[in-house]
N, C-alpha and C positions, 0 to 999 in steps of 0.2 A: 504493501498500500504505501502509497506517496506520501514522504515525511510532511507536506505543506499542507496535507488535509486538516481540516479544523478539528481539534479533539472532541468537541461536543458531538459532533456529527458519527465520527468513527468510533466512539466508545458507547453509543446510544443504545443499541441493543445486537447482544451477542447476535358442403354448399354448392357452393357451385364452381368452385375452382378447384381445378384437377393438376395444378402445378406442383412444383418443388416441395410444397407444405406436406405431401403424404409421405417423405421420406423423414425417417425418424431422427435421422441424424442432423438435419437443419434446425432442430428446435434446442441444440446445444451451440448453433453457431455463435461463434464469439470473434469473426473477423470476417471482412468483406470479400476474401479471397474464396472463402467456402461457400458463397451466394453462386447463382447461374450466372451464366453471361449477361443473360437480360438484365437480372438485377443489379449487376455490376455496372452496367453502361447506364443504368438508370441514377445510379449513385454519381458516376462521372458527369453526366448533365446536369443533376443539380448541383455539382461544386462548380460546373463552369457557369452555370446560371446564376448562383448566389454567391460567388466565391471575388467578386469584384468591388473593392471598396469605395472607389468613387460612384460607383452606379448606384450603391446602398444610399450614398449620402446627397447626390445631387440628382440622380434618377427616381429613385424608389421614395426619397426622404424619410429615410429610418424606416420604411416599411408601411409608411401611410399615403404613398400614391404608386398605382400600378399601370400598366400598359393599357391604353385605350383611355388614360386621363381618369382612371376610377379613383376618387379621393376619401378616405377615409380620416378619421380624427380620434383622438384620445377619448373622446366621450363616449364614441363607437366602441371602442375595446371596453370601456366600463362597462357599458350595456351587455355587451357579451358576457362579462364574466358574472352581474349580476341576474342575468336571465338562466343562464346554463351552467355556471360553475358553483356560484356561491350556495345555492339552495342544497347541494350534496355535501356540502362542508358544513352545514348550519350544526349539526349535533355531532362532529367529530372533533377532536385534538389535531391540529396540523401543525406539526414542528419543523419537519424537513420537506421540503419538495425539490423534486427532479424535473426539470424543463428541458425536453428534447426539442433542437433546433430552432432556438429563439429568435435567428436572424439577427437583426438590430436591436432586439429588446422590446419589440411594441406590446407584447402581451406579458413581459416579464414585469411591465410596471403595474400590472394587476396581481401577478404572483408574489411579488414581495409584500403586498399590503398584507398577504395572508400566512406567509413564511418566516419562521424563525431564521430558518436556514436554509439556503438556496443553491442548488447546484445546476450550472448550464452547460449542456452536452452540445456540440454542434459540429457538422464535418467540415465546417468553412473556418479557417484561421481569421478570415477578415471579418467573419460575424462575431467571434469571441474576441476580437481585438476592439471591435466597436463597443460592444458590451462592457467589455473592461473600462472604457474610457466614459461611457454613458452611466454607469452605476459605480465610480471609482471612490465616492464616498460611503458606500456601503461596505462595511467588514463582513457581513454573514454572507458573502457569495463567493462560491468556488467555480471556477472556470475549465472546461477540457474540451480540446478537439479530439474527435474519433473519426473513423474511417468510413463513416454513414451507418453504422449497424452497431459496432461494438462498445458494451458498457463495462469492459473489466476495469476501467478506472474508476467506477464508482463504487461505494461499500455496500455489501449485502445487508438485506433487512433493516434499511436505515430511513426511507421514507415513505411519509404518510399519504402522498401525492405524486404522482407522474403525470405531466400535463405537456400537451404540445397543441398549438393553434395556427391552421394556416400555413404549415409547413409539409406535414406529411400527407396533406392533398395531393403532393406531387410525388407521392414515394408510391413502389408498386407493391402488391399484396405479399409477397415473399419477405421482403424488408420489414414490413409492418409485422408479420408473424415473428419473424427472427426478434425484433425488439419485444412484443408481447412475452415471447418465452422469456426473456430476460428479465423483464419486469416483476415476473413470479419470485424471482430471488432477491429483486433490488427493493422490493416493497416490505414493509412490515406487516404482519397479520391484519387483515381489516383494511390495507390501504387502498387507496381510488386510483385508478388510471382513467383520465380524461384526455380522450384523443379526437381531435379534430381531423377528416378525412374525406376523400372523395366518397360519396355514397350512392352514385349513379353510373359507376365506370368510367371510360375513358371521354375526355371532354377536351378538345384543341384548344378552345377558348379558355384560358387560365391554367393549361397544362394540367388537367385532373389525369391522375392515374387509373387504372382499372379496378382498383379497389371500389368494393362496394357495401351498402348497408347489410345486406344478407352473409358476405364473406366476414364480416367483423364479427357477426353473431355466433357463426360457426368456428371462427378463431378461439373466440372466448367460451365457448363450451368445450372445445378439444384441448384447451389450454387448463381448464379447471376454473375459469374465473366466473363470478355471479355477473351477469349484465344487468345492471341498475337501470340504465334508460339510454335511448337513443334519439338525439335532437337533431331536427333538420333545421340549421339556422340560414338557409336558403333552399334555394330549389333542387340543388346539386349537393352541398355539402354538409355531411353528418357529424356531429358531435357523439362520441360513445363513450358510457361510463360505465366502468366495470370496478367490481370488488375483488382484491384477492383474499382466498379464503384466510 
């Protein structure tokens, strides 16, 4: 375990898809090289698409402006959290949160409100650097760059919540399954997975992946998660909320 890990977090506690998830070996994947060529290509595409620091700042405005001129706002992010996240945390103690693919920290601003400790993991070094700069005054945040699927750098059984918003919508089912399998070990008993993903398959506008609402339900069942809810945040994207046993 990395020596710069904050001590409290470390010491806390000792369908319709016939693709590669049918192979048991994938469930223990801990590096991108174990994925199929198609999944590896998807990771490479995402790194190329979201790995440019200048584009994040000047074109995407830290994630608040997207292609075609779609403009979002911090208040819109707060509304997403209020409607779809906070109700699932109302009766739970949330101390440590793991965010997957934070980008430039657009939704991190909402997670900071509920987390005593926060760990950000992204495949883009540019994104992690932007988050470090943006949240430099927060001493309760850890940062890691991964290969687009591995979570070996974060401690096991340490998190009350794993969350990802508007990033895994671009990620193929095989990668999402590999993440989910690792979440079983990273979450504390009863911990929550809150994932925003493509809900109706491939959509060229917005670069949505082949992930679907039904596939997520199947993945959750196969891995032993309890499916608490699935929310449509628009006509295509779905937020799935799972509970670790």
